[in-house]
C-alpha positions as CSV (number, residue, x, y, z in Angstrom):
1,Q,9.5,3.6,15.8
2,V,6.8,2.0,13.7
3,Q,7.3,-1.5,12.4
4,L,5.4,-2.6,9.3
5,V,4.9,-6.1,7.9
6,E,3.2,-6.7,4.5
7,S,1.5,-9.8,3.4
8,G,-1.0,-11.1,0.8
9,G,1.1,-10.9,-2.4
10,G,1.3,-13.7,-4.9
11,L,0.6,-14.8,-8.4
12,V,-2.7,-14.0,-10.0
13,Q,-4.1,-14.0,-13.5
14,A,-5.1,-10.7,-15.3
15,G,-8.5,-9.6,-14.2
16,G,-8.1,-11.3,-10.8
17,S,-8.0,-9.8,-7.3
18,L,-5.6,-9.7,-4.3
19,R,-5.8,-8.0,-0.9
20,L,-2.6,-6.8,0.6
21,S,-2.3,-6.3,4.3
22,C,0.1,-4.2,6.3
23,A,0.3,-4.9,10.0
24,A,1.8,-2.1,12.2
25,S,3.3,-2.3,15.6
26,G,5.2,0.2,17.8
27,R,4.1,3.8,18.2
28,T,0.5,4.9,18.1
29,F,-0.8,3.7,14.8
30,S,-3.6,6.2,14.7
31,N,-1.3,9.2,14.5
32,Y,0.2,8.1,11.2
33,A,-0.9,8.5,7.6
34,M,-0.3,5.3,5.6
35,G,0.6,4.7,2.0
36,W,1.2,2.0,-0.5
37,F,3.9,2.2,-3.1
38,R,5.3,-0.2,-5.7
39,Q,8.5,-0.8,-7.4
40,T,9.9,-2.7,-10.4
41,P,13.5,-3.3,-11.2
42,G,15.3,-0.3,-12.4
43,K,12.4,2.1,-11.7
44,E,11.7,4.5,-8.9
45,R,9.3,3.7,-6.2
46,E,5.8,4.6,-7.5
47,F,2.9,5.9,-5.4
48,V,-0.2,3.7,-5.4
49,A,-2.6,5.0,-2.7
50,A,-2.6,6.7,0.7
51,I,-5.0,7.2,3.6
52,N,-4.9,9.8,6.3
53,W,-4.7,9.2,10.0
54,S,-8.5,9.3,10.6
55,G,-9.3,7.0,7.6
56,G,-11.7,9.7,6.3
57,S,-9.6,10.7,3.3
58,T,-7.9,8.6,0.7
59,F,-5.9,9.4,-2.5
60,S,-5.0,7.1,-5.3
61,A,-2.8,7.2,-8.4
62,D,-4.6,7.6,-11.7
63,S,-3.3,4.3,-12.8
64,V,-5.2,2.4,-10.1
65,K,-8.3,4.6,-9.6
66,G,-11.5,2.6,-9.7
67,R,-9.5,-0.7,-9.3
68,F,-7.6,-0.4,-6.0
69,T,-9.0,0.6,-2.6
70,I,-7.0,1.5,0.5
71,S,-8.5,1.1,4.0
72,R,-7.4,0.8,7.6
73,D,-8.6,-1.1,10.7
74,Y,-7.6,0.7,13.9
75,A,-8.5,-2.2,16.1
76,K,-6.2,-4.5,14.1
77,K,-3.6,-1.8,13.4
78,T,-3.7,-2.9,9.8
79,V,-3.9,-1.2,6.5
80,Y,-5.3,-2.9,3.4
81,L,-5.0,-2.5,-0.3
82,Q,-7.8,-4.3,-2.2
83,M,-6.7,-4.7,-5.8
84,N,-9.3,-5.7,-8.4
85,S,-9.1,-6.0,-12.2
86,L,-5.4,-6.6,-12.0
87,K,-3.3,-6.0,-15.1
88,P,0.2,-7.4,-16.0
89,E,1.5,-3.8,-15.5
90,D,0.6,-4.0,-11.9
91,T,3.3,-6.5,-11.4
92,A,5.8,-5.1,-8.8
93,V,7.0,-5.4,-5.2
94,Y,4.4,-3.5,-3.1
95,Y,5.5,-1.6,0.0
96,C,3.6,-0.2,2.9
97,A,4.8,3.1,4.5
98,A,3.9,5.4,7.4
99,R,4.4,9.0,8.1
100,K,3.3,11.3,10.9
101,G,1.0,14.0,9.6
102,P,-1.0,14.3,6.4
103,Y,-0.5,11.7,3.6
104,G,1.7,12.4,0.7
105,S,2.3,10.9,-2.7
106,S,6.1,10.9,-2.8
107,W,8.1,8.1,-1.2
108,V,10.6,10.6,0.3
109,E,7.8,11.9,2.6
110,Y,7.5,8.6,4.4
111,D,9.5,7.6,7.4
112,Y,8.8,3.9,8.0
113,W,8.7,1.1,5.5
114,G,7.8,-2.6,5.4
115,Q,10.0,-5.2,3.6
116,G,7.7,-5.5,0.6
117,T,5.5,-8.2,-0.9
118,Q,5.7,-9.4,-4.5
119,V,2.6,-9.2,-6.7
120,T,2.8,-10.9,-10.1
121,V,0.0,-10.6,-12.6
122,S,0.1,-13.1,-15.5
123,S,-1.5,-12.3,-18.9
């Protein structure tokens, strides 16, 4: 089992920045690819970014490329999502997820999920 706890969400003005954190506990953190997804009411969970187990490869959705950066700290067993130049359309609940093996961009590929953290971007 892997337990994930997100933090760092909040209210920010358009153009601002936030850094989300996802603290992992349980099984070996380094064996898992990690991803960030987001969801708004009535919509399917949307892929944001992912990072492979070694941290050497990342992948981001086109909608956030150049603005969001995913990274991981093995010593702290934590994954981060640095979000810059935020837009109102980035408003959502953001979820951290883990899966054993290579990263993927579909939420169904992930086995473990955090409880989510709300990000609200005002215009």
